[in-house]
C-alpha positions as CSV (number, residue, x, y, z in Angstrom):
1,M,-9.0,21.1,-23.8
2,I,-6.3,18.5,-24.4
3,Q,-2.7,19.5,-24.3
4,V,0.0,17.5,-26.1
5,T,3.7,17.9,-25.8
6,L,5.9,16.8,-28.7
7,T,9.7,16.7,-29.1
8,F,11.2,17.1,-32.5
9,H,14.9,16.8,-33.8
10,S,14.6,20.0,-35.9
11,L,12.5,23.1,-36.2
12,S,11.6,22.2,-39.8
13,A,10.3,18.8,-38.7
14,A,8.1,20.5,-36.0
15,L,6.8,22.9,-38.5
16,H,6.0,20.2,-41.0
17,A,4.1,18.3,-38.3
18,L,2.2,21.4,-37.3
19,R,1.1,22.1,-40.8
20,E,-0.3,18.6,-41.0
21,I,-2.7,19.3,-38.2
22,P,-6.1,20.9,-39.2
23,E,-5.8,24.7,-38.5
24,S,-9.2,24.7,-36.9
25,T,-7.8,22.6,-34.0
26,L,-4.9,24.9,-33.4
27,N,-6.9,28.1,-32.7
28,G,-5.0,30.1,-35.3
29,A,-1.5,29.2,-33.9
30,L,0.0,28.8,-37.4
31,T,-1.1,32.2,-38.7
32,D,1.9,34.0,-37.1
33,I,4.5,31.6,-38.4
34,T,6.6,33.2,-41.2
35,P,9.3,31.7,-43.4
36,A,12.0,33.5,-41.4
37,D,10.8,31.4,-38.4
38,E,11.6,28.2,-40.2
39,E,15.4,28.7,-40.2
40,E,17.4,26.4,-38.0
41,P,19.1,28.0,-35.1
42,A,22.9,27.7,-35.0
43,V,22.9,26.1,-31.5
44,A,19.9,25.1,-29.6
45,P,19.7,26.7,-26.2
46,A,20.1,24.2,-23.3
47,P,16.9,23.5,-21.4
48,K,16.8,25.2,-17.9
49,P,16.7,22.8,-15.2
50,L,13.4,22.6,-13.4
51,K,13.2,23.7,-9.8
52,K,11.6,21.2,-7.5
53,A,8.6,22.7,-5.7
54,K,9.0,22.5,-1.9
55,P,6.1,20.6,-0.4
56,S,3.9,22.8,1.6
57,P,3.5,21.6,5.1
58,A,0.0,20.3,6.0
59,P,-1.9,22.6,8.3
60,A,-2.1,21.3,11.8
61,L,-5.7,20.7,12.4
62,V,-5.4,18.9,15.8
63,A,-2.7,18.8,18.3
64,A,-0.2,15.9,17.9
65,P,-0.9,13.0,20.2
66,A,1.4,12.6,23.2
67,P,4.1,10.1,22.8
68,P,3.0,6.6,23.8
69,T,3.6,5.5,27.3
70,A,3.4,2.0,28.8
71,A,-0.1,0.8,28.6
72,P,-1.6,0.2,32.1
73,T,-2.4,-3.5,32.6
74,V,-6.0,-4.1,32.9
75,D,-7.4,-7.3,34.4
76,P,-10.0,-8.8,32.2
77,L,-13.4,-9.0,33.6
78,P,-14.3,-12.4,35.0
79,G,-16.2,-14.5,32.5
80,V,-15.3,-12.2,29.5
81,A,-12.7,-13.6,27.2
82,P,-10.5,-11.2,25.2
83,A,-11.4,-10.8,21.5
84,V,-9.4,-13.2,19.3
85,S,-9.8,-13.2,15.5
86,Y,-9.9,-16.5,13.6
87,T,-6.8,-15.3,11.7
88,E,-4.8,-15.2,14.9
89,L,-6.0,-18.6,15.9
90,Q,-5.3,-20.0,12.4
91,K,-1.8,-18.6,12.4
92,A,-1.0,-20.3,15.7
93,V,-2.5,-23.5,14.7
94,L,-0.6,-23.6,11.3
95,L,2.7,-22.9,13.2
96,L,2.0,-25.8,15.6
97,A,0.8,-28.1,12.7
98,S,4.0,-27.3,10.7
99,K,6.0,-28.7,13.6
100,N,3.7,-31.4,15.0
101,R,0.5,-32.1,13.1
102,D,-0.7,-34.7,15.7
103,A,-0.4,-32.2,18.5
104,A,-2.7,-29.8,16.6
105,L,-5.2,-32.4,15.8
106,G,-5.1,-33.7,19.4
107,L,-5.9,-30.1,20.8
108,A,-8.9,-29.9,18.4
109,T,-10.1,-33.3,19.4
110,T,-9.8,-32.4,23.2
111,M,-11.9,-29.2,22.4
112,G,-14.6,-31.5,20.9
113,V,-14.1,-30.7,17.2
114,K,-12.4,-32.4,14.3
115,T,-10.7,-29.2,13.1
116,F,-10.4,-25.7,14.6
117,K,-12.7,-24.4,11.7
118,E,-15.6,-26.1,13.3
119,L,-14.9,-24.4,16.8
120,D,-17.4,-21.8,18.0
121,A,-16.1,-18.2,17.9
122,A,-16.7,-17.8,21.7
123,R,-14.1,-20.5,22.2
124,W,-11.4,-19.1,20.0
125,P,-9.6,-17.4,22.9
126,E,-9.5,-20.7,24.8
127,A,-8.2,-22.5,21.8
128,L,-5.5,-19.9,21.1
129,A,-4.3,-20.2,24.7
130,A,-4.2,-24.0,24.4
131,V,-2.3,-23.8,21.0
132,N,0.2,-21.2,22.3
133,T,0.8,-23.4,25.4
134,K,1.5,-26.5,23.2
135,I,3.8,-24.3,21.0
136,A,5.8,-23.3,24.2
137,E,6.0,-26.9,25.3
138,L,7.4,-28.0,22.0
139,G,9.8,-25.0,22.0
140,V,8.6,-23.9,18.5
141,M,10.1,-20.4,17.5
142,Q,7.3,-18.0,16.6
């Protein structure tokens, strides 16, 4: 079923439009309209303001988590580097390169690559640390 809402300036215009619609699609809605119904009302009643429905609260399925506390510092395991995404490394490299392109290229060269794109993913944490150190040396604001 499709429902359509139309707004007309007068009752006669609405009735005229309704008569143009094939009666088979209206489910007999025009059969109870009489000529007396076609008269214009003296004053149209003002539409009632719609009440806003109050949103229903979502049912609590699980208990709310405790407020965050300071995370305990965990020493990384020896020989295991923390995970670093290429996006993190790239942001730091771009920040450094925007202030000193030669310093960024120099760091890549000291790591044995022409650009940081060529660097093995296992070395990204090492590269990020080196880039952040260089950024701190140059006093670049992050």
